[in-house]
C-alpha positions, 0 to 999 in steps of 0.5 A, spaced: 531 535 503 526 540 502 521 541 507 514 542 504 512 547 510 517 552 511 515 554 518 515 547 521 520 546 526 526 541 524 525 534 525 529 530 530 535 527 526 532 520 528 525 522 525 528 526 519 532 520 516 525 516 516 522 515 509 515 511 509 512 509 502 508 504 499 509 501 492 503 501 487 502 498 480 498 494 476 498 486 477 504 483 474 508 490 473 514 487 478 512 490 484 514 484 489 520 483 485 522 490 486 520 489 493 525 483 494 531 487 491 530 493 496 530 488 501 537 485 498 540 492 497 538 494 504 541 488 507 535 485 510 536 478 505 542 475 502 538 472 496 532 475 493 527 470 491 523 470 485 516 470 485 515 464 480 522 461 482 522 453 484 524 451 491 523 453 498 529 457 498 527 462 493 520 463 496 519 471 496 520 473 502 514 479 502 508 474 501 507 470 507 500 467 505 500 460 502 495 463 497 500 468 495 506 463 494 502 459 490 499 464 485 505 469 485 500 475 487 500 479 493 494 479 497 495 483 503 499 489 505 505 487 509 510 492 512 518 492 512 523 496 515 530 496 513 536 501 513 539 504 506 545 508 508 544 513 513 536 512 512 531 508 515 526 505 509 519 503 512 516 500 505 509 498 505 507 493 500 500 493 497 496 488 493 497 489 486 490 485 484 484 490 483 480 485 487 484 487 494 484 495 492 481 497 499 486 494 503 491 498 498 487 505 499 487 504 507 495 503 506 496 509 502 493 513 509 499 510 512 505 512 508 508 519 506 510 517 499 508 512 493 513 509 488 509 507 482 511 501 478 510 501 470 511 496 465 515 498 460 511 494 455 504 496 457 505 503 460 500 506 465 494 501 466 487 501 469 489 499 476 495 504 476 491 509 474 486 508 480 491 508 485 494 514 482 487 517 483 488 516 491 495 518 491 492 525 488 487 525 493 492 525 499 497 529 495 502 524 496 509 525 492 510 520 487 516 517 484 516 512 478 520 506 476 519 504 469 520 496 469 522 490 465 526 495 460 530 488 458 524 486 455 521 489 448 518 495 451 515 502 448 519 508 446 521 512 452 518 518 450 511 514 449 511 512 456 513 519 459 507 522 454 502 517 457 504 518 464 503 526 463 497 525 459 493 520 463 495 522 470 496 529 469 503 530 472 510 533 470 515 527 468 522 529 469 527 523 467 532 521 472 535 516 468 535 515 460 535 507 458 540 505 452 537 500 448 531 496 449 529 489 449 535 484 447 539 491 446 538 494 453 545 495 456 543 500 461 542 507 463 545 514 463 544 517 470 542 524 468 543 526 475 550 524 476 552 524 469 554 516 470 553 510 465 550 504 469 551 498 465 547 492 467 550 485 468 545 480 465 549 474 468 548 475 475 541 478 477 543 479 484 549 483 482 550 491 483 550 494 476 557 496 474 558 504 474 562 508 470 563 515 471 563 520 465 564 527 464 558 529 460 555 526 454 561 528 450 566 524 454 569 519 449 569 514 454 562 513 452 563 510 445 568 505 449 562 502 452 556 503 448 556 500 441 555 506 435 548 504 433 545 505 440 550 511 442 547 515 436 540 514 438 541 515 445 545 521 444 539 524 440 534 522 445 537 525 451 538 532 447 531 532 445 529 530 453 533 535 455 529 540 451 522 538 452 522 535 459 523 539 465 529 538 470 527 535 477 524 540 482 525 537 489 519 542 491 514 540 486 516 533 487 514 534 494 507 537 492 505 532 488 506 536 481 512 532 478 514 525 478 522 523 477 522 517 473 528 511 473 528 506 468 531 499 469 529 492 470 528 489 477 529 482 476 536 483 474 537 488 480 538 494 475 536 501 476 534 499 483 539 502 487 538 509 483 531 509 485 532 508 492 537 513 492 532 517 489 527 516 495 532 518 500 534 524 496 527 526 494 522 523 498 519 526 504 520 526 511 514 523 516 509 528 515 503 531 519 497 526 520 490 528 519 486 528 526 480 530 529 480 535 533 487 537 531 493 535 526 498 531 529 505 533 527 511 528 527 516 532 532 511 532 537 514 529 544 508 525 546 506 518 542 500 518 537 499 512 532 493 509 528 492 502 526 491 502 518 491 494 517 489 488 522 492 481 519 489 475 523 493 469 523 500 471 521 503 465 524 498 459 523 501 456 529 498 462 534 491 465 533 494 471 533 492 478 530 497 483 529 495 490 528 499 495 524 500 501 527 503 507 523 506 512 528 504 519 527 508 522 533 513 521 538 518 516 540 515 510 542 519 505 547 517 498 548 512 497 554 509 504 554 502 504 556 498 508 551 490 510 551 486 506 546 482 512 544 475 508 542 474 505 548 478 510 553 482 504 556 489 504 557 493 499 554 500 496 555 504 495 548 509 490 551 511 486 545 511 490 539 514 487 533 518 490 527 517 486 520 523 485 516 520 481 510 517 475 513 521 475 519 519 479 525 523 482 531 521 485 538 521 493 537 525 496 543 523 503 540 520 506 534 519 513 532 514 517 528 514 515 521 515 507 523 510 502 522 510 497 528 505 491 529 502 490 535 499 483 537 492 483 540 486 479 541 481 483 537 482 489 542 485 493 536 481 495 529 482 499 523 482 506 524 483 506 532 488 511 535 493 510 540 496 516 544 499 518 550 493 520 554 490 525 549 483 524 546 485 525 539 483 521 533 486 519 526 481 521 520 481 519 513 481 511 513 476 509 509 471 503 508 468 502 502 461 499 500 462 492 497 460 491 490 459 483 490 455 480 496 454 472 497 451 468 503 456 464 506 454 457 509 458 452 513 459 445 510 457 442 517 451 446 520 453 444 527 459 449 526 455 455 525 458 458 531 465 457 529 463 460 522 461 466 526 467 467 529 471 466 523 467 471 519 468 477 525 475 476 525 476 477 517 471 483 518 475 486 523 481 485 519 478 489 513 478 483 509 471 483 507 464 486 510 460 481 514 452 483 514 447 479 519 440 480 516 435 482 521 430 477 517 433 470 516 439 466 518 446 466 516 451 471 514 452 475 508 459 477 506 461 483 501 467 484 498 470 488 492 472 483 487 470 476 486 477 473 488 476 475 495 471 470 496 476 464 494 481 467 498 476 467 504 474 460 503 481 458 503 483 461 509 477 459 513 478 452 511 486 453 512 485 457 519 479 454 522 478 447 519 471 449 516 469 448 509 464 453 507 460 455 501 458 461 498 451 462 495 448 467 490 445 473 494 438 476 492 442 483 494 447 486 490 450 492 494 450 495 501 449 502 503 450 505 510 444 509 513 447 515 516 442 521 519 438 522 525 437 516 530 429 517 530 429 517 522 434 511 521 429 507 526 423 509 522 427 506 515 429 500 519 422 498 522 418 499 515 424 496 511 426 490 515 427 485 509 432 490 507 436 491 513 442 488 516 447 490 521 455 490 520 460 487 525 460 494 528 453 493 529 451 499 524 445 499 520 446 497 513 441 498 507 441 492 502 439 493 495 437 489 489 437 495 484 438 502 484 431 503 484 431 501 492 436 507 493 432 512 489 426 510 493 429 511 500 432 517 498 425 520 495 421 517 502 427 519 507 430 526 504 434 527 511 437 520 511 444 519 507 445 512 504 453 512 504 457 508 500 463 509 504 464 509 512 470 512 516 473 506 520 471 505 527 469 512 529 
């Protein structure tokens, strides 16, 4: 494994064997199924559940929220750790649905690489493109898996061209498909000169592998029918001439993506992809922070919270903060400093997630993701360290694109509703604004489906039926600038002002004209569509 910075010291072996990555894709490209198969090969589960399979036995293990199980979509990012050979994989599953993209953006701050899943029939879709842009901003290395090759899919060269053109990244094939749709029988592993054949009968079986010495080995003809073999040899010949060979350094720098072809539902091509993550994926990388960068090999522990999940276990009103360890060797029971409040905090029962099961984490290393159960002390963007006042940076919060007023079905339960809303705001599931004038709360989200999820969660987790109503406002902007100027704006525009759950002032707008007017009248203030979490 090549190191991006040659002058960095070698990592301790425990840290160097970690691979922390997220899977990104458009909804329905097969991300959750791929996650299942990863867990299957990592020995974390015995039988992969299919997203839409019947019966409790086959519920997918990585979707724990009731709505996710009913709809077959992933709504919240969950983290899983498992071993693969000598490597430790930390996989962060991200919501594929575009209405939950903010959660995904934040998740990408906590990983060192991304696996991009593309549907063989549809190629690069809009959501994939958006998420790819975020990876680009962070220079994340990307490995690509072209899924659903056992269905009618597009020409292999077309798919590769589309990735190169739309995403402006070099593509190097690590495997090449033989046949497609009904004729799809497997792939040829270009990195190891091996023929991989798919077993359609049993979806949980590892593919059969046949060692081949180069493409002119007569053994190929024994396993591949003539009409497919001819086309395949012609394509590989062209691919070798037209496409670059894999350059590990270029992959680490985010300029090149290796691509594997397969079918996650048939467990095919998944192991080769996992081996690729082990070989070409980066070791834990330094983390941006202020006043200095945190390096993984540092002895002192530092970590940051990138996600808070409330009520993971409906029986206990718990909140779990997902923390990415940026440096050091963490041991259970350690006292860490909570940088925002400057208070010490004993982490006595941290958890590791193995699909939907959790176990106590006795120890963890830089690169790992642990869950810290707490009662609201930890928020997104918080940093925990062994004493040094250092703060992880670059964890964004975005202005909501849809605003609605929320009301409790029973007016006597307004206090309960406030508590529920604050919990979801801290979790990052929605923005909650308290207008300065009038009662009630305005809830802001990025996508309409989030209102449904919130209403169903408030009812399930708090027993409170609520209704959402149209708001007169269409968007919200954080007001940044000199305190006196901010106060001047607040006092003269009371009907537009609200405060978010951190107490920061927010300007609610009806039209672009409102924003233009403030920018004209208050040139020293900025109306910002993003806010860095929990400064």
